[in-house]
Each structure stands twice: as C-alpha cells, then as structure tokens.
C-alpha positions as MATLAB code, in Angstrom:
seq = 'MKLFKRKSASPTFQKNMTSAATRRKRLSVNVRRKILWRQRSYSLIQLGECV';
ca = [
     -27.575  -33.201  -19.228;
     -24.029  -34.048  -17.081;
     -23.686  -31.391  -14.275;
     -20.081  -29.627  -14.492;
     -18.170  -28.365  -11.685;
     -17.483  -24.532  -11.081;
     -14.065  -24.284  -12.509;
     -14.976  -25.770  -15.524;
     -18.037  -23.919  -16.790;
     -16.607  -21.624  -18.703;
     -18.234  -18.177  -20.043;
     -18.875  -19.890  -23.858;
     -20.633  -22.060  -22.328;
     -22.737  -20.525  -19.866;
     -23.692  -18.129  -23.217;
     -24.689  -21.109  -25.299;
     -26.763  -22.276  -22.112;
     -28.670  -18.552  -21.710;
     -29.163  -18.718  -25.595;
     -30.555  -21.991  -26.020;
     -32.984  -21.054  -23.391;
     -33.805  -18.080  -24.597;
     -34.408  -20.294  -27.996;
     -37.006  -23.045  -25.751;
     -38.686  -19.489  -24.385;
     -39.221  -18.524  -28.095;
     -40.167  -22.123  -29.533;
     -42.811  -21.824  -27.164;
     -44.252  -18.585  -27.057;
     -44.214  -19.234  -31.026;
     -46.398  -22.584  -30.339;
     -48.783  -21.340  -27.996;
     -49.428  -18.210  -30.974;
     -50.059  -21.202  -32.982;
     -52.441  -22.621  -31.067;
     -54.565  -19.231  -29.918;
     -54.762  -18.351  -34.023;
     -55.978  -22.045  -34.307;
     -58.436  -21.699  -31.673;
     -59.891  -18.013  -32.935;
     -59.444  -19.469  -36.590;
     -61.493  -22.715  -35.962;
     -64.202  -20.402  -33.616;
     -65.149  -18.042  -36.186;
     -65.489  -21.330  -38.526;
     -67.985  -22.481  -36.354;
     -69.808  -18.567  -35.488;
     -70.278  -18.428  -39.645;
     -71.431  -21.765  -39.901;
     -74.016  -20.717  -36.831;
     -75.006  -17.672  -38.797;
];
C-alpha cells in the first residue's frame, strides 16, 4: 500500500478506506462465527457418538 500525502487524501479515498476496514471486520466476524459453529457441531456429533 502506498503512503499518500495529507493534501492528496480526498474524502472519497478516506470513505473507501473506512468501508474496506468495516468489510474486513465483518468478514473476520463471519469467519469466526463459521469456525465456532463448526466446532459446536463437531462436539455435538462426538457427544452423540459417546451416548
């Protein structure tokens, strides 16, 4: 990523940066949720096999 000067940093550029950050955050949250769900389902399957 290139470093921009303050003068060249337009509001649209900053807006794009914030939207990208929020998108990344949302993606990470979704991934974490998926992993948690997978772990939960895996443990449930193991419990079912044990019983």
